[in-house]
A tleap script that builds the chain and sets N, CA, C and O, in Angstrom:
source leaprc.protein.ff14SB
mol = sequence {
  NMET THR ASP LYS ARG LEU GLY VAL ASP TRP
  ILE PHE VAL THR GLU ARG LYS PRO PRO ARG
  PRO ASP ASP ASP TYR LEU VAL VAL MET ARG
  ASN LYS ASN LYS GLU ASP GLY ILE PRO LEU
  GLN ASP VAL LYS SER TYR THR SER ASP GLY
  ILE TRP VAL GLY GLY ASN ASN TRP GLU ASP
  VAL VAL ALA TRP ALA GLU LEU PRO GLU SER
  PRO CYS CLEU
}
set mol.1.N position { 6.375 -2.239 7.280 }
set mol.1.CA position { 6.752 -2.118 8.629 }
set mol.1.C position { 5.720 -3.078 9.440 }
set mol.1.O position { 4.521 -3.035 9.165 }
set mol.2.N position { 6.149 -3.821 10.303 }
set mol.2.CA position { 5.302 -4.667 11.103 }
set mol.2.C position { 5.253 -4.053 12.616 }
set mol.2.O position { 6.286 -3.742 13.210 }
set mol.3.N position { 4.335 -3.952 13.013 }
set mol.3.CA position { 4.109 -3.414 14.691 }
set mol.3.C position { 4.097 -4.907 15.295 }
set mol.3.O position { 3.139 -5.658 15.107 }
set mol.4.N position { 5.139 -5.248 15.974 }
set mol.4.CA position { 5.103 -6.498 16.652 }
set mol.4.C position { 4.082 -6.524 17.858 }
set mol.4.O position { 3.502 -7.581 18.103 }
set mol.5.N position { 3.878 -5.569 18.503 }
set mol.5.CA position { 2.707 -5.353 19.394 }
set mol.5.C position { 1.534 -5.869 19.166 }
set mol.5.O position { 0.956 -6.634 19.937 }
set mol.6.N position { 1.026 -5.398 17.866 }
set mol.6.CA position { -0.183 -5.467 17.576 }
set mol.6.C position { -0.213 -6.646 16.294 }
set mol.6.O position { -1.292 -7.149 15.981 }
set mol.7.N position { 0.868 -6.975 15.698 }
set mol.7.CA position { 0.727 -7.758 14.574 }
set mol.7.C position { 0.265 -7.227 13.271 }
set mol.7.O position { -0.146 -7.955 12.367 }
set mol.8.N position { 0.349 -5.867 13.197 }
set mol.8.CA position { -0.059 -5.118 12.197 }
set mol.8.C position { 1.075 -5.020 10.957 }
set mol.8.O position { 2.233 -4.766 11.287 }
set mol.9.N position { 0.783 -5.202 9.652 }
set mol.9.CA position { 1.795 -4.836 8.758 }
set mol.9.C position { 1.431 -3.727 8.106 }
set mol.9.O position { 0.582 -3.746 7.215 }
set mol.10.N position { 2.113 -2.550 8.539 }
set mol.10.CA position { 1.767 -1.270 7.978 }
set mol.10.C position { 2.566 -1.061 6.587 }
set mol.10.O position { 3.741 -1.381 6.408 }
set mol.11.N position { 1.837 -0.556 5.782 }
set mol.11.CA position { 2.338 -0.153 4.333 }
set mol.11.C position { 2.401 1.313 4.255 }
set mol.11.O position { 1.413 2.016 4.467 }
set mol.12.N position { 3.672 1.820 3.923 }
set mol.12.CA position { 3.658 3.298 3.616 }
set mol.12.C position { 2.946 3.750 2.391 }
set mol.12.O position { 3.108 3.074 1.374 }
set mol.13.N position { 2.208 4.759 2.347 }
set mol.13.CA position { 1.514 5.171 0.978 }
set mol.13.C position { 2.359 5.389 -0.246 }
set mol.13.O position { 1.984 5.283 -1.414 }
set mol.14.N position { 3.787 5.773 0.279 }
set mol.14.CA position { 4.667 5.948 -0.821 }
set mol.14.C position { 5.220 4.614 -1.470 }
set mol.14.O position { 5.720 4.541 -2.592 }
set mol.15.N position { 5.038 3.520 -0.532 }
set mol.15.CA position { 5.561 2.231 -1.384 }
set mol.15.C position { 4.424 1.556 -2.204 }
set mol.15.O position { 4.644 1.004 -3.282 }
set mol.16.N position { 3.158 1.638 -1.610 }
set mol.16.CA position { 2.110 0.784 -2.352 }
set mol.16.C position { 0.717 1.358 -2.028 }
set mol.16.O position { 0.463 1.857 -0.931 }
set mol.17.N position { -0.185 1.263 -3.046 }
set mol.17.CA position { -1.507 1.748 -2.809 }
set mol.17.C position { -2.415 0.472 -2.337 }
set mol.17.O position { -2.049 -0.643 -2.709 }
set mol.18.N position { -3.496 0.591 -1.593 }
set mol.18.CA position { -4.327 -0.333 -1.218 }
set mol.18.C position { -4.889 -1.160 -2.356 }
set mol.18.O position { -5.148 -0.549 -3.393 }
set mol.19.N position { -5.115 -2.460 -2.311 }
set mol.19.CA position { -5.429 -3.254 -3.446 }
set mol.19.C position { -6.944 -3.048 -3.899 }
set mol.19.O position { -7.238 -3.182 -5.087 }
set mol.20.N position { -7.866 -2.734 -2.978 }
set mol.20.CA position { -9.306 -2.797 -3.334 }
set mol.20.C position { -9.908 -1.431 -3.090 }
set mol.20.O position { -10.111 -1.018 -1.948 }
set mol.21.N position { -10.170 -0.787 -4.096 }
set mol.21.CA position { -10.850 0.491 -3.905 }
set mol.21.C position { -12.184 0.382 -3.086 }
set mol.21.O position { -12.856 -0.646 -3.175 }
set mol.22.N position { -12.541 1.329 -2.366 }
set mol.22.CA position { -13.744 1.666 -1.636 }
set mol.22.C position { -13.865 0.622 -0.579 }
set mol.22.O position { -15.002 0.431 -0.148 }
set mol.23.N position { -12.765 -0.174 -0.027 }
set mol.23.CA position { -12.731 -1.012 0.976 }
set mol.23.C position { -12.476 0.069 2.176 }
set mol.23.O position { -12.338 1.267 1.930 }
set mol.24.N position { -12.429 -0.453 3.455 }
set mol.24.CA position { -12.015 0.255 4.581 }
set mol.24.C position { -10.497 -0.370 4.908 }
set mol.24.O position { -10.092 -1.499 4.631 }
set mol.25.N position { -9.827 0.648 5.543 }
set mol.25.CA position { -8.421 0.065 5.859 }
set mol.25.C position { -8.054 0.996 7.259 }
set mol.25.O position { -8.532 2.100 7.521 }
set mol.26.N position { -7.271 0.382 7.907 }
set mol.26.CA position { -6.619 1.135 9.130 }
set mol.26.C position { -5.512 1.899 8.626 }
set mol.26.O position { -4.638 1.455 7.882 }
set mol.27.N position { -5.608 3.277 9.147 }
set mol.27.CA position { -4.630 4.251 8.537 }
set mol.27.C position { -3.846 4.871 9.879 }
set mol.27.O position { -4.331 4.870 11.011 }
set mol.28.N position { -2.619 5.366 9.540 }
set mol.28.CA position { -1.882 6.235 10.463 }
set mol.28.C position { -1.721 7.545 9.756 }
set mol.28.O position { -1.232 7.542 8.626 }
set mol.29.N position { -2.073 8.605 10.295 }
set mol.29.CA position { -1.941 9.965 9.898 }
set mol.29.C position { -0.900 10.615 10.841 }
set mol.29.O position { -0.577 10.212 11.958 }
set mol.30.N position { -0.397 11.798 10.116 }
set mol.30.CA position { 0.399 12.605 11.007 }
set mol.30.C position { -0.238 14.140 11.241 }
set mol.30.O position { -0.484 14.893 10.299 }
set mol.31.N position { -0.416 14.408 12.344 }
set mol.31.CA position { -0.992 15.711 12.889 }
set mol.31.C position { -0.226 16.736 12.288 }
set mol.31.O position { 0.980 16.839 12.513 }
set mol.32.N position { -0.920 17.594 11.447 }
set mol.32.CA position { -0.233 18.653 10.956 }
set mol.32.C position { 0.130 19.892 11.749 }
set mol.32.O position { 1.026 20.667 11.412 }
set mol.33.N position { -0.641 20.028 12.845 }
set mol.33.CA position { -0.635 21.095 13.742 }
set mol.33.C position { 0.489 21.090 14.883 }
set mol.33.O position { 0.651 22.047 15.639 }
set mol.34.N position { 1.297 19.842 14.935 }
set mol.34.CA position { 2.209 19.576 15.982 }
set mol.34.C position { 3.684 19.438 15.275 }
set mol.34.O position { 3.904 18.633 14.370 }
set mol.35.N position { 4.564 20.247 15.760 }
set mol.35.CA position { 5.822 20.238 15.238 }
set mol.35.C position { 6.351 18.796 14.716 }
set mol.35.O position { 6.741 18.645 13.558 }
set mol.36.N position { 6.333 17.842 15.588 }
set mol.36.CA position { 6.834 16.479 15.201 }
set mol.36.C position { 5.664 15.686 14.678 }
set mol.36.O position { 5.989 14.572 14.267 }
set mol.37.N position { 4.513 15.950 14.599 }
set mol.37.CA position { 3.463 15.395 13.930 }
set mol.37.C position { 3.125 13.959 14.689 }
set mol.37.O position { 3.697 12.891 14.475 }
set mol.38.N position { 1.955 14.226 15.713 }
set mol.38.CA position { 1.618 13.177 16.552 }
set mol.38.C position { 0.900 12.094 15.455 }
set mol.38.O position { 0.123 12.469 14.576 }
set mol.39.N position { 1.225 10.960 15.629 }
set mol.39.CA position { 0.687 9.832 14.912 }
set mol.39.C position { -0.872 9.651 15.481 }
set mol.39.O position { -1.151 9.538 16.674 }
set mol.40.N position { -1.788 9.645 14.425 }
set mol.40.CA position { -3.203 9.334 14.842 }
set mol.40.C position { -3.563 8.142 13.938 }
set mol.40.O position { -3.148 8.066 12.781 }
set mol.41.N position { -4.453 7.093 14.581 }
set mol.41.CA position { -4.975 6.236 13.809 }
set mol.41.C position { -6.403 6.251 13.524 }
set mol.41.O position { -7.102 6.753 14.403 }
set mol.42.N position { -7.043 5.762 12.375 }
set mol.42.CA position { -8.402 5.853 12.124 }
set mol.42.C position { -8.696 4.810 11.155 }
set mol.42.O position { -7.794 4.087 10.735 }
set mol.43.N position { -9.871 4.690 10.784 }
set mol.43.CA position { -10.282 3.711 9.632 }
set mol.43.C position { -10.840 4.569 8.554 }
set mol.43.O position { -11.820 5.273 8.798 }
set mol.44.N position { -10.234 4.559 7.266 }
set mol.44.CA position { -10.802 5.238 6.182 }
set mol.44.C position { -11.014 4.302 4.981 }
set mol.44.O position { -10.529 3.171 5.014 }
set mol.45.N position { -11.673 4.702 3.996 }
set mol.45.CA position { -11.840 4.106 2.841 }
set mol.45.C position { -10.912 4.663 1.719 }
set mol.45.O position { -10.681 5.871 1.776 }
set mol.46.N position { -10.343 3.936 0.692 }
set mol.46.CA position { -9.613 4.458 -0.153 }
set mol.46.C position { -10.247 4.308 -1.668 }
set mol.46.O position { -10.370 3.195 -2.178 }
set mol.47.N position { -10.608 5.416 -2.290 }
set mol.47.CA position { -11.465 5.550 -3.408 }
set mol.47.C position { -10.762 5.112 -4.600 }
set mol.47.O position { -9.532 5.135 -4.649 }
set mol.48.N position { -11.500 4.707 -5.584 }
set mol.48.CA position { -10.843 4.473 -6.937 }
set mol.48.C position { -10.119 5.637 -7.458 }
set mol.48.O position { -9.240 5.449 -8.300 }
set mol.49.N position { -10.418 6.929 -7.012 }
set mol.49.CA position { -9.750 8.024 -7.558 }
set mol.49.C position { -8.492 8.495 -6.812 }
set mol.49.O position { -7.882 9.526 -7.096 }
set mol.50.N position { -8.156 7.622 -5.808 }
set mol.50.CA position { -6.959 7.615 -5.155 }
set mol.50.C position { -7.022 8.682 -4.052 }
set mol.50.O position { -6.081 9.452 -3.859 }
set mol.51.N position { -8.326 8.710 -3.226 }
set mol.51.CA position { -8.540 9.692 -2.350 }
set mol.51.C position { -8.874 8.944 -1.089 }
set mol.51.O position { -9.689 8.029 -1.208 }
set mol.52.N position { -8.321 9.214 0.224 }
set mol.52.CA position { -8.775 8.736 1.434 }
set mol.52.C position { -9.854 9.507 1.931 }
set mol.52.O position { -9.814 10.734 2.029 }
set mol.53.N position { -11.053 8.625 2.322 }
set mol.53.CA position { -12.345 9.436 2.731 }
set mol.53.C position { -12.852 8.674 3.975 }
set mol.53.O position { -12.649 7.466 4.095 }
set mol.54.N position { -13.502 9.390 4.880 }
set mol.54.CA position { -13.991 8.978 6.108 }
set mol.54.C position { -13.215 9.395 7.205 }
set mol.54.O position { -12.050 9.739 7.000 }
set mol.55.N position { -13.746 9.418 8.473 }
set mol.55.CA position { -12.953 9.704 9.622 }
set mol.55.C position { -12.499 10.959 9.683 }
set mol.55.O position { -13.168 11.891 9.238 }
set mol.56.N position { -11.356 11.121 10.219 }
set mol.56.CA position { -10.573 12.557 10.142 }
set mol.56.C position { -10.087 12.856 8.840 }
set mol.56.O position { -9.265 12.110 8.307 }
set mol.57.N position { -10.539 13.932 8.247 }
set mol.57.CA position { -9.999 14.241 6.949 }
set mol.57.C position { -9.186 15.645 7.034 }
set mol.57.O position { -9.148 16.439 6.094 }
set mol.58.N position { -8.549 15.845 8.266 }
set mol.58.CA position { -7.719 17.075 8.326 }
set mol.58.C position { -6.100 16.676 8.281 }
set mol.58.O position { -5.180 17.492 8.228 }
set mol.59.N position { -5.988 15.370 8.313 }
set mol.59.CA position { -4.652 14.992 8.270 }
set mol.59.C position { -4.231 14.109 7.060 }
set mol.59.O position { -5.057 13.552 6.335 }
set mol.60.N position { -2.951 14.027 6.905 }
set mol.60.CA position { -2.443 13.194 5.851 }
set mol.60.C position { -2.026 11.711 6.250 }
set mol.60.O position { -1.232 11.397 7.137 }
set mol.61.N position { -2.690 10.921 5.457 }
set mol.61.CA position { -2.361 9.376 5.484 }
set mol.61.C position { -0.983 9.031 5.355 }
set mol.61.O position { -0.506 9.478 4.312 }
set mol.62.N position { -0.204 8.405 6.041 }
set mol.62.CA position { 1.172 8.243 5.646 }
set mol.62.C position { 1.384 6.700 5.564 }
set mol.62.O position { 2.291 6.185 4.910 }
set mol.63.N position { 0.404 5.972 6.335 }
set mol.63.CA position { 0.584 4.385 6.200 }
set mol.63.C position { -0.891 3.828 6.366 }
set mol.63.O position { -1.805 4.382 6.978 }
set mol.64.N position { -0.940 2.471 5.612 }
set mol.64.CA position { -2.242 1.917 5.809 }
set mol.64.C position { -1.993 0.376 6.010 }
set mol.64.O position { -0.934 -0.169 5.698 }
set mol.65.N position { -3.075 -0.274 6.564 }
set mol.65.CA position { -2.844 -1.714 6.845 }
set mol.65.C position { -4.342 -2.304 6.698 }
set mol.65.O position { -5.322 -1.562 6.777 }
set mol.66.N position { -4.445 -3.716 6.474 }
set mol.66.CA position { -5.609 -4.390 6.303 }
set mol.66.C position { -6.375 -4.376 7.565 }
set mol.66.O position { -5.707 -4.368 8.598 }
set mol.67.N position { -7.512 -4.372 7.649 }
set mol.67.CA position { -8.277 -4.523 8.920 }
set mol.67.C position { -8.303 -5.942 9.236 }
set mol.67.O position { -8.420 -6.836 8.397 }
set mol.68.N position { -8.178 -6.112 10.584 }
set mol.68.CA position { -8.122 -7.627 10.972 }
set mol.68.C position { -9.539 -8.130 10.914 }
set mol.68.O position { -10.505 -7.367 10.925 }
set mol.69.N position { -9.641 -9.609 10.843 }
set mol.69.CA position { -10.880 -10.188 10.805 }
set mol.69.C position { -11.602 -10.034 12.142 }
set mol.69.O position { -11.053 -10.221 13.228 }
set mol.70.N position { -12.958 -9.655 11.966 }
set mol.70.CA position { -13.650 -9.518 13.323 }
set mol.70.C position { -13.757 -10.902 13.971 }
set mol.70.O position { -13.731 -11.915 13.272 }
set mol.71.N position { -13.871 -10.947 15.244 }
set mol.71.CA position { -14.164 -12.111 16.032 }
set mol.71.C position { -15.370 -12.624 15.686 }
set mol.71.O position { -16.155 -11.814 15.194 }
set mol.72.N position { -15.794 -13.922 15.826 }
set mol.72.CA position { -17.029 -14.456 15.867 }
set mol.72.C position { -17.755 -14.159 17.015 }
set mol.72.O position { -17.365 -14.673 18.063 }
set mol.73.N position { -18.868 -13.333 17.036 }
set mol.73.CA position { -19.589 -12.952 18.274 }
set mol.73.C position { -20.656 -13.933 18.486 }
set mol.73.O position { -21.403 -13.832 19.459 }
savepdb mol mol.pdb
quit
């Protein structure tokens, strides 16, 4: 799923796992405490054990994307 506004290619965790363990990825999570599950974004690392770590650890990751290249400062 591509977000045309941001140019982000989101990949659902049910479709594919991130290719590089222990790298950081942009993730979308669903808030478990709300009826419709408010989407939240964060940056997390995907471990070789198949676990998302870092940032908010109370929500389930539903999609991930590669982090964009940083601009040259």
